[in-house]
C-alpha positions as CSV (number, residue, x, y, z in Angstrom):
1,M,0.0,0.1,0.1
2,I,3.1,2.4,0.7
3,T,4.1,2.2,-3.2
4,F,0.5,2.9,-4.2
5,F,0.3,6.4,-3.4
6,P,3.1,7.7,-5.6
7,L,1.6,5.9,-8.5
8,L,-1.8,7.4,-7.9
9,E,-0.2,10.7,-7.2
10,W,1.3,10.3,-10.7
11,V,-1.8,9.3,-12.6
12,S,-4.4,11.3,-10.5
13,G,-2.4,14.2,-9.1
14,A,-1.6,14.7,-5.5
15,D,-4.5,17.1,-5.3
16,H,-6.9,15.0,-7.0
17,P,-10.3,14.0,-4.9
18,N,-9.4,10.3,-4.7
19,T,-6.0,10.7,-3.7
20,L,-6.9,13.1,-1.0
21,K,-9.9,10.9,0.1
22,E,-7.4,7.8,0.3
23,R,-4.8,9.8,2.5
24,M,-7.6,10.8,4.5
25,A,-8.4,7.0,5.1
26,E,-5.0,6.3,6.2
27,M,-5.0,8.9,8.9
28,I,-8.6,7.6,10.5
29,P,-6.3,5.0,13.0
30,L,-4.3,8.2,14.1
31,Y,-7.7,10.2,14.7
32,R,-8.9,7.2,16.7
33,G,-5.8,6.6,18.7
34,A,-6.0,10.4,19.6
35,L,-9.3,10.3,20.8
36,A,-8.8,6.9,22.6
37,D,-5.5,9.0,24.4
38,C,-8.1,12.0,25.2
39,E,-10.7,9.7,26.8
40,R,-8.1,7.6,29.0
41,V,-6.2,10.6,30.1
42,R,-8.8,13.5,30.3
43,G,-11.9,11.8,30.0
44,T,-15.0,11.8,27.8
45,D,-16.5,15.0,29.0
46,H,-13.4,17.2,28.6
47,P,-13.4,19.5,25.6
48,S,-10.2,18.2,24.1
49,T,-11.8,14.9,23.8
50,L,-15.1,16.5,22.4
51,R,-12.8,18.1,19.8
52,S,-10.9,15.1,19.1
53,R,-14.4,13.1,18.5
54,N,-15.4,16.2,16.2
55,N,-12.1,15.6,14.8
56,L,-12.4,11.9,13.9
57,A,-16.0,12.3,12.4
58,M,-14.7,14.9,9.9
59,A,-12.0,12.5,8.9
60,Y,-14.4,10.0,8.4
61,R,-16.5,12.4,6.0
62,A,-13.2,13.0,4.3
63,A,-12.8,9.7,3.6
64,G,-16.1,9.1,1.9
65,R,-17.1,7.6,5.1
66,T,-20.4,9.9,6.1
67,P,-22.6,7.0,7.7
68,D,-19.8,6.8,10.2
69,A,-19.2,10.4,10.6
70,I,-23.1,11.3,11.6
71,P,-23.6,9.0,14.6
72,L,-20.4,10.1,16.1
73,L,-21.3,14.0,15.4
74,E,-25.0,13.3,16.7
75,R,-23.0,11.8,20.0
76,T,-20.5,14.5,20.2
77,L,-23.2,17.3,19.7
78,A,-25.4,15.8,22.7
79,D,-22.5,16.0,24.8
80,C,-21.3,19.2,23.7
81,E,-24.6,20.9,24.7
82,R,-24.6,19.2,27.9
83,V,-20.9,20.1,28.9
84,L,-20.3,23.1,26.9
85,R,-23.7,24.6,26.6
86,A,-25.4,25.5,23.2
87,N,-23.6,28.7,22.6
88,H,-20.3,27.5,23.0
89,P,-18.2,27.9,20.0
90,D,-17.1,24.2,19.8
91,T,-20.8,23.4,20.4
92,K,-21.7,25.5,17.4
93,A,-19.1,24.0,15.2
94,V,-20.1,20.3,15.9
95,R,-23.7,21.6,15.1
96,E,-22.6,23.3,11.9
97,N,-20.7,20.1,10.8
98,L,-23.6,17.8,11.5
99,A,-26.0,20.0,9.6
100,A,-23.6,20.0,6.8
101,L,-23.7,16.3,6.6
102,T,-27.5,15.9,7.0
103,G,-28.5,18.6,5.2
104,S,-30.7,20.0,8.0
105,N,-30.7,23.2,10.0
106,L,-29.8,22.3,13.5
107,R,-29.8,25.7,15.3
């Protein structure tokens, strides 16, 4: 798999959406690891953990895995509203990310 990406970049270009999607798919385990570390060290309700969960969801989206991203964002939004409150900038960002994926207006 390591040698596949230079070929994909050469054929499609480094900025081609398929190349970027494949690269983001490679990053998902790193985002999962960062989230696991945050949960273990800081707890599930810490603002950094909530941001890590949002980041993982957006990595899923960028990799073309929207069905995995939506439930994660729904959970993150509920936790952000409970922990940070509705008007916190992080809560608003998660709400906007979820609305962008679901096509709904979540104000």
